[in-house]
C-alpha positions in Angstrom: 0.1 0.2 0.2 1.1 3.3 -0.8 0.6 6.1 2.1 1.3 9.8 2.2 2.4 11.4 5.2 0.1 14.4 6.1 1.3 15.1 10.0 4.1 14.0 12.1 5.3 14.3 15.5 8.6 13.0 16.4 9.6 11.8 20.2 12.2 14.4 20.7 12.3 14.0 24.2 15.2 11.8 23.9 18.5 12.9 25.5 20.2 13.2 22.4 17.6 15.9 21.3 19.2 18.3 23.7 22.8 19.0 21.6 20.3 19.7 18.3 20.3 23.3 16.6 16.4 24.3 17.2 16.5 24.2 13.1 17.4 20.8 13.3 14.0 19.6 14.3 11.8 22.2 12.1 14.1 20.4 8.9 13.4 17.0 10.0 9.6 17.4 9.7 10.2 19.1 6.5 11.9 16.1 5.3 8.6 13.4 6.0 5.3 15.9 5.9 4.0 14.9 2.2 6.5 12.4 1.5 4.7 9.2 0.1 6.0 5.6 1.4 5.3 2.1 0.9 4.4 0.1 3.4 2.4 -2.9 4.4 0.0 -1.0 7.0 -0.2 2.1 9.5 2.2 0.2 11.8 4.7 -1.0 9.2 4.7 2.8 8.0 5.2 4.0 11.7 8.2 1.6 11.5 9.9 2.7 8.2 9.8 6.1 8.8 11.6 5.7 12.6 14.1 3.8 10.7 14.7 6.4 7.9 14.7 9.2 10.5 16.4 8.0 13.7 13.3 9.1 15.6 10.5 7.4 17.8 7.1 8.6 16.4 5.0 10.2 19.2 1.7 10.3 16.4 1.3 10.3 12.5 -1.6 11.1 10.6 -1.7 9.7 6.8 -4.0 9.1 4.0 -3.8 5.9 1.8 -3.5 6.3 -2.1 -5.9 4.3 -3.8 -4.0 3.1 -7.1 
């Protein structure tokens, strides 16, 4: 299935986030909002984005792209 990410909240509460420039976080969101992903289901989508970004996801909204 193909998904498009419409909203996303990463878990930046991790201690690794404290040494990052504030613009880093905006760039991360910008890199993923509106993107298209191939995944088996919503849970797989979360795993794919977590793996690609290196950050856990608190919440996600997406739409399924029908072919």
